[in-house]
C-alpha positions in Angstrom: 0.4 0.1 0.1 -0.2 2.1 1.2 2.8 1.7 2.4 1.8 2.4 1.4 3.3 5.4 2.1 6.1 5.6 6.1 16.0 1.7 3.0 18.1 0.7 4.5 19.0 3.1 7.8 21.3 4.5 5.3 24.1 6.7 6.3 26.2 8.9 3.7 29.3 10.5 4.3 29.7 13.7 2.0 32.8 15.8 1.6 33.0 19.5 3.1 32.0 22.0 0.5 32.7 21.4 -3.3 34.1 24.6 -3.9 37.5 23.2 -1.9 39.4 21.0 -4.2 39.8 17.6 -4.2 36.5 17.0 -1.7 35.7 13.4 -0.6 32.7 11.7 0.6 31.7 8.4 1.9 27.8 6.9 1.9 27.2 4.6 4.8 24.7 2.5 4.3 22.5 0.7 7.1 21.9 -2.5 5.7 20.2 -4.2 9.2 17.0 -6.6 9.3 14.8 -3.3 9.6 15.3 -2.4 6.4 13.2 -5.1 5.1 10.4 -3.0 6.5 7.6 -1.9 4.0 6.5 2.2 3.2 3.8 2.1 0.1 4.4 -1.9 -0.6 7.8 -1.8 -1.2 10.6 -2.3 1.1 12.8 0.3 2.7 16.0 -1.5 1.1 14.7 -0.8 -2.8 13.7 2.9 -1.7 17.2 3.0 0.0 18.7 1.8 -3.7 16.6 4.1 -5.7 17.5 6.9 -3.8 21.1 6.1 -3.9 20.6 5.6 -7.7 19.4 9.3 -7.9 21.9 11.0 -5.5 25.2 9.2 -7.7 23.2 10.1 -11.2 23.5 13.6 -10.4 27.1 13.7 -8.9 29.6 16.1 -9.7 32.8 14.6 -10.4 35.6 16.9 -8.6 33.7 15.2 -5.5 35.3 11.7 -4.4 32.6 9.4 -3.0 33.1 6.1 -1.0 30.8 3.2 0.2 30.8 2.3 3.9 27.9 -0.6 5.1 26.7 -1.9 8.4 24.4 -4.8 9.1 24.8 -6.4 5.7 26.9 -9.7 6.7 26.1 -11.2 10.1 23.2 -11.2 12.5 23.4 -10.1 16.3 27.0 -8.3 15.1 27.4 -5.0 16.2 31.3 -4.9 14.7 29.8 -5.7 11.3 30.8 -2.3 9.6 32.3 -2.7 6.7 34.1 0.1 3.8 33.4 -1.2 0.9 34.6 1.4 -1.6 37.2 4.2 -0.4 36.8 7.7 -1.3 37.8 8.4 -4.6 36.4 9.6 -8.5 33.1 8.0 -8.7 32.4 5.1 -10.9 28.7 4.9 -10.6 28.4 1.5 -12.6 30.9 -0.1 -9.9 29.2 2.0 -6.8 25.5 0.8 -7.5 26.7 -2.8 -8.0 28.3 -2.8 -4.9 24.8 -1.1 -3.2 22.3 -2.9 -4.8 24.6 -6.3 -3.9 23.8 -5.7 0.0 21.7 -7.5 1.9 19.9 -6.5 5.2 20.6 -8.9 8.2 22.0 -7.3 11.1 21.9 -4.6 13.5 21.9 -1.1 13.7 25.2 0.3 14.7 24.6 3.7 14.3 26.8 5.7 16.2 29.9 3.3 15.8 29.1 3.8 12.1 29.5 7.8 12.2 32.8 6.9 14.3 34.0 4.3 11.7 33.3 7.2 8.8 34.9 10.0 10.7 37.9 7.6 11.0 38.4 6.4 7.7 37.9 10.1 6.4 40.3 11.9 9.2 43.3 9.3 7.8 43.4 11.7 4.5 43.6 15.4 6.9 40.4 16.0 4.7 37.4 17.7 6.2 34.5 15.8 5.5 30.8 15.8 6.0 28.7 12.7 7.2 25.7 12.2 5.6 23.7 9.8 7.8 20.1 8.5 6.8 18.8 5.7 9.8 15.2 4.0 10.0 14.9 3.6 14.0 17.2 2.8 17.3 20.6 2.6 17.9 21.0 -1.1 18.5 24.4 -1.4 20.2 24.5 0.2 23.5 26.1 3.8 22.2 24.3 7.2 22.4 24.0 9.0 18.9 24.4 12.4 21.0 27.0 11.4 23.0 29.1 9.9 19.9 28.4 13.4 18.3 29.6 15.3 21.7 32.8 13.1 21.9 33.1 13.3 17.7 33.3 17.2 18.2 35.5 17.4 21.6 38.5 15.2 19.8 39.1 18.2 17.1 37.4 15.4 14.2 36.7 17.9 11.5 33.7 16.9 9.8 30.1 17.6 10.3 27.0 15.5 10.5 23.7 15.5 8.5 20.9 13.0 9.5 18.1 12.1 8.0 15.6 10.2 9.7 13.8 8.1 7.6 10.5 6.4 9.1 11.1 7.0 12.3 8.0 8.0 14.1 9.1 7.8 17.8 10.0 11.3 19.0 12.7 9.9 21.4 14.4 8.5 18.4 14.1 11.2 16.4 15.5 13.8 19.4 18.6 11.2 19.5 19.5 11.7 15.7 19.0 15.3 15.7 21.5 15.7 18.6 23.9 13.9 16.7 23.8 15.9 13.8 23.6 19.3 15.7 26.2 18.6 18.4 28.7 18.5 15.1 27.0 21.4 13.6 24.7 19.5 11.4 21.2 19.5 10.1 18.5 16.7 10.8 16.0 16.6 8.3 12.4 13.8 8.6 11.2 11.5 6.0 8.7 9.3 5.6 8.5 7.8 1.7 10.3 7.5 -1.2 9.7 11.4 -2.4 10.4 12.8 0.8 13.7 10.7 1.3 15.0 11.9 -2.2 14.2 15.7 -1.4 16.0 15.3 1.7 19.2 13.3 0.4 18.9 16.1 -2.1 19.0 18.9 -0.1 22.0 17.4 2.4 23.9 16.9 -1.2 23.8 20.4 -1.9 24.5 21.4 1.7 27.7 19.4 1.4 29.1 19.9 -2.3 28.1 23.9 -3.1 28.6 27.1 -1.7 25.4 29.0 0.1 24.0 31.5 -1.8 22.6 34.7 0.2 19.1 35.2 0.5 16.5 35.9 -2.5 13.2 37.3 -2.8 10.3 35.3 -2.7 6.5 35.6 -1.9 3.9 33.1 -1.7 -0.1 33.4 -2.7 -2.5 31.0 -1.7 -5.9 31.3 -0.4 -6.5 32.4 3.0 -8.4 29.5 4.5 -8.5 25.2 3.0 -10.1 22.4 3.1 -7.6 19.6 5.0 -6.4 17.1 2.8 -7.1 18.5 -0.6 -4.4 19.7 -3.6 -4.6 23.5 -3.5 -2.8 25.5 -5.9 -0.3 27.4 -4.6 1.1 31.1 -6.4 4.6 32.0 -6.1 7.6 34.5 -7.0 11.3 33.3 -6.2 14.3 31.7 -8.1 12.9 28.8 -8.5 16.4 26.9 -8.8 16.5 22.9 -8.6 15.5 21.2 -5.6 13.7 24.7 -4.6 10.3 23.5 -2.8 6.8 24.7 -1.2 5.1 23.2 1.5 2.9 23.7 4.5 4.5 23.4 8.4 3.4 23.9 11.7 3.5 27.9 12.9 6.2 28.1 15.1 8.1 24.7 13.9 11.5 24.8 13.1 12.5 26.2 9.8 13.6 22.2 8.5 9.7 20.8 9.5 7.3 20.1 6.9 4.3 18.1 5.8 3.0 18.4 2.4 5.4 19.8 0.0 6.0 20.0 -3.7 9.0 20.5 -6.1 9.4 24.4 -7.5 10.0 24.4 -11.4 11.2 26.7 -13.7 7.9 27.8 -16.5 4.5 28.4 -14.6 4.7 30.1 -11.1 2.5 27.6 -9.3 2.9 24.6 -8.1 0.1 22.1 -6.1 0.3 20.9 -2.8 -1.9 18.5 -0.5 -2.9 20.3 2.2 -2.6 18.8 5.6 -5.1 16.6 7.6 -5.2 17.9 10.7 -7.4 21.1 10.7 -5.4 24.3 12.3 -3.5 27.2 11.9 -0.4 26.3 9.2 2.5 28.2 7.4 3.4 27.9 3.8 7.0 28.1 3.2 9.0 28.4 0.5 12.4 26.9 1.0 16.0 27.2 -0.8 18.1 24.2 -0.8 21.1 26.6 -1.6 20.3 29.7 0.3 20.8 31.1 3.4 18.9 31.1 5.1 16.6 28.2 3.2 13.3 29.7 4.1 12.7 32.6 1.7 9.0 33.4 2.4 6.3 32.6 4.9 2.1 32.5 4.7 -0.2 31.5 7.3 -3.1 29.9 6.4 -6.1 28.2 8.0 -7.3 24.8 7.3 -10.8 23.9 8.1 -11.7 19.9 8.2 -12.6 17.7 5.3 -15.9 16.2 5.8 -15.7 12.3 5.3 -18.1 9.7 6.0 -18.3 5.2 5.6 -21.0 3.2 6.0 -20.9 -0.9 5.8 -22.2 -4.1 7.6 -21.9 -4.0 11.7 -20.8 -7.5 11.2 -19.5 -9.8 8.5 -17.6 -13.5 8.5 -13.8 -13.4 8.3 -12.7 -13.5 4.2 -16.4 -12.6 2.9 -16.7 -9.6 0.7 -18.1 -6.7 1.9 -19.6 -3.3 0.5 -18.5 -0.4 1.3 -20.5 3.3 0.8 -18.0 6.1 1.6 -17.8 9.8 0.9 -15.3 12.5 1.7 -11.8 13.8 -0.8 -10.5 12.0 -3.7 -7.1 12.4 -3.8 -4.7 9.8 -4.9 -2.9 9.8 -1.0 -6.3 8.5 0.8 -7.5 4.9 1.1 -10.9 3.5 2.3 -10.5 -0.3 3.8 -10.1 -2.3 7.0 -7.9 -1.8 9.6 -8.0 -3.4 13.8 -10.0 -1.2 16.1 -7.8 1.2 18.1 -5.1 1.0 16.1 -2.7 3.8 14.6 -4.1 5.4 11.2 -0.9 3.4 9.4 -2.5 0.1 10.2 -4.8 -1.4 7.3 -6.2 -4.5 5.9 -7.8 -4.8 2.5 -8.0 -0.8 0.7 -8.8 1.0 -2.4 -8.1 4.7 -2.9 -11.3 6.8 -2.8 -12.8 7.8 -6.4 -12.1 11.4 -7.8 -15.9 12.3 -7.4 -16.0 12.2 -3.8 -18.4 9.5 -3.8 -16.8 6.1 -3.4 -19.1 2.6 -3.2 -16.7 -0.5 -3.2 -16.9 -4.4 -2.3 -13.5 -5.0 0.2 -12.1 -8.2 1.7 -12.7 -8.6 5.4 -9.9 -9.5 7.4 -9.5 -13.4 7.4 -8.8 -13.6 11.5 -11.9 -13.1 13.6 -12.3 -9.8 16.2 -13.2 -6.3 16.1 -12.2 -3.9 13.5 -13.1 -0.7 11.8 -13.8 0.5 8.5 -12.1 3.5 7.6 -11.7 6.9 5.5 -7.7 7.7 5.9 -6.0 10.8 5.0 -2.5 11.5 3.8 -2.0 7.6 3.8 -1.8 7.7 7.1 -1.8 10.8 9.0 -5.4 11.1 10.0 -8.6 8.8 10.1 -11.3 11.3 8.9 -13.8 8.8 9.4 -14.2 5.5 10.6 -17.0 2.6 11.4 -17.3 -0.5 13.7 -17.1 -3.2 12.1 -17.2 -6.6 14.0 -15.5 -9.9 11.9 -17.3 -13.5 13.0 -15.0 -16.7 12.2 -15.1 -17.8 9.2 -16.6 -21.2 8.1 -17.3 -23.1 5.0 -18.7 -26.0 3.8 -18.3 -27.8 0.1 -22.0 -29.1 -0.4 -22.5 -33.0 -1.9 -18.7 -32.3 -3.3 -17.9 -35.7 -5.5 -16.5 -38.6 -4.4 -14.7 -39.8 -7.7 -13.9 -38.0 -10.1 -12.1 -38.8 -13.8 -8.2 -37.8 -14.3 -8.6 -34.5 -16.1 -12.2 -34.1 -15.6 -14.0 -30.5 -15.1 -15.8 -30.9 -11.7 -18.7 -28.6 -10.5 -18.8 -28.3 -6.7 -21.6 -26.6 -4.6 -20.4 -24.5 -1.8 -21.1 -21.9 0.9 -18.0 -19.7 3.2 -16.4 -16.2 2.4 -16.0 -15.7 -1.1 -13.2 -13.3 -0.8 -11.4 -12.8 -3.6 -8.0 -14.9 -2.7 -10.1 -17.8 -1.2 -10.6 -20.7 -3.0 -12.0 -24.0 -3.8 -9.7 -26.8 -5.2 -7.8 -30.6 -5.2 -4.8 -31.6 -3.3 -2.7 -34.6 -2.4 -4.4 -36.3 -0.2 -3.3 -35.2 4.0 -1.7 -32.2 2.3 -1.6 -28.7 3.2 -3.2 -25.8 0.8 0.3 -25.2 -0.5 0.6 -28.6 -2.3 -3.3 -27.5 -4.6 -3.6 -28.8 -8.3 -6.4 -27.8 -9.8 -8.8 -24.6 -8.3 -11.1 -21.8 -8.4 -11.6 -18.9 -6.5 -14.7 -17.9 -4.3 -15.3 -14.4 -5.6 -17.5 -16.3 -8.5 -20.6 -17.4 -7.2 -20.8 -21.4 -6.9 -20.3 -23.5 -8.3 -16.7 -23.7 -8.7 -15.9 -25.8 -11.2 -12.8 -26.7 -12.0 -10.8 -30.0 -13.6 -10.0 -33.2 -11.5 -5.7 -34.3 -10.9 -4.7 -35.5 -14.1 -3.4 -38.4 -12.4 -4.8 -41.6 -10.4 -5.0 -41.9 -7.0 -6.3 -39.8 -3.5 -6.9 -36.8 -3.2 -9.1 -34.1 -1.3 -11.4 -31.5 -2.0 -10.7 -28.7 0.0 -12.1 -24.6 0.9 -9.3 -22.3 1.6 -9.1 -19.1 3.6 -6.4 -16.8 2.6 -5.7 -13.3 4.3 -3.0 -11.5 6.5 -2.5 -14.6 8.6 -1.8 -17.3 5.9 -4.3 -19.9 4.6 -6.4 -22.0 6.4 -8.6 -25.1 5.4 -11.9 -24.4 6.4 -13.5 -27.8 5.1 -11.7 -31.0 3.4 -13.7 -33.9 1.4 -12.0 -36.9 0.1 -11.8 -37.8 -4.0 -10.9 -40.9 -6.0 -9.2 -39.7 -8.8 -9.5 -42.9 -11.6 
């Protein structure tokens, strides 16, 4: 999914500003096991690889680049930190081959990895900047905040910029921010592939280009906006590469942001997603190349988005449920099932709302019985705008008077009752086998009877009704079948 928009924890060590001659850069990739976590249906490992590919595609030829990885060789080993490529003129193909070959396995010794990178760069006696991208908590008994202080105190001539990727815990964010700020660096949050690319690009500019002075800029937008809708923002400003316009809470740090969009040369307007929570916000024009980075600010009021969902009060696990919903029809919202009381990032079966604002859809109820909600969620996981409780009952299924004998390869027609979710199926398996031993089958999202061929080889088999879902596959009914 959805996810459904939340890489390796990835750390980059970038050189001091590229206006100094023969600068060095070290990219440190955190290949810990948590990087197989998913955001919007893709692993963070994949997202990290794409971000690095984008980075090296725009890399400056006069800045050396190297590669360090941690957690990629062994599980449970806090010493698993390795320099894969020393800082040298970039060979993009060789670099990406190394990155794409990493396997996420181990711990997250992010603090020791920063020390390792700093020591490697110090050996050359050239100033350097470290950019660390991490998806979570230090797991190897070092305090990132303390490490930043100690590196600064011992006179290591580098700056650590930190990107927290999919780091929802404020305490973990605070550790990473402290590591950056104790070395004179910046901290940015990233929650999905686009914002990781954005943050990494900003950090690369910060590390490899000399800052320009502030430039005139202005923003033009309605004073009142509807939450979780897309709005067109007019602007004037330098419109340089990696400039962006976005929302931030009033009074927040200059590196805070919510919905945002790149500024591009040409028509002086951009379309930006309004935050999902009503309240007072600040629109900002932000430059990656200029100091201070915020070139223009404009306060706006965001009013609540109206949304509703209607569905049955109870349904059998794995059955199809009709849902009627109304609300904003933007591409980052979703309608679907989630466990009752869970956070807005939890989901089961789901769908995007119709652009008209009115959605009627049939989804498959969770396969595990319990208390759930049908939800209308804004901006992937920012806010639950509407919810209705639904009780999911244990699934029951029966094959009705199935044949006891069949000719090899003959078409069979089997009546059934049970949950009709789109991934459930009725089929044949080897006698005493599991659902993984399937032969012929038919899905239950078409009405009874199920039609599929008998096994090709004579012998003893079973006919089964299989419930499929988030907990795997479960055989709800099985009946013997003799194939002649």
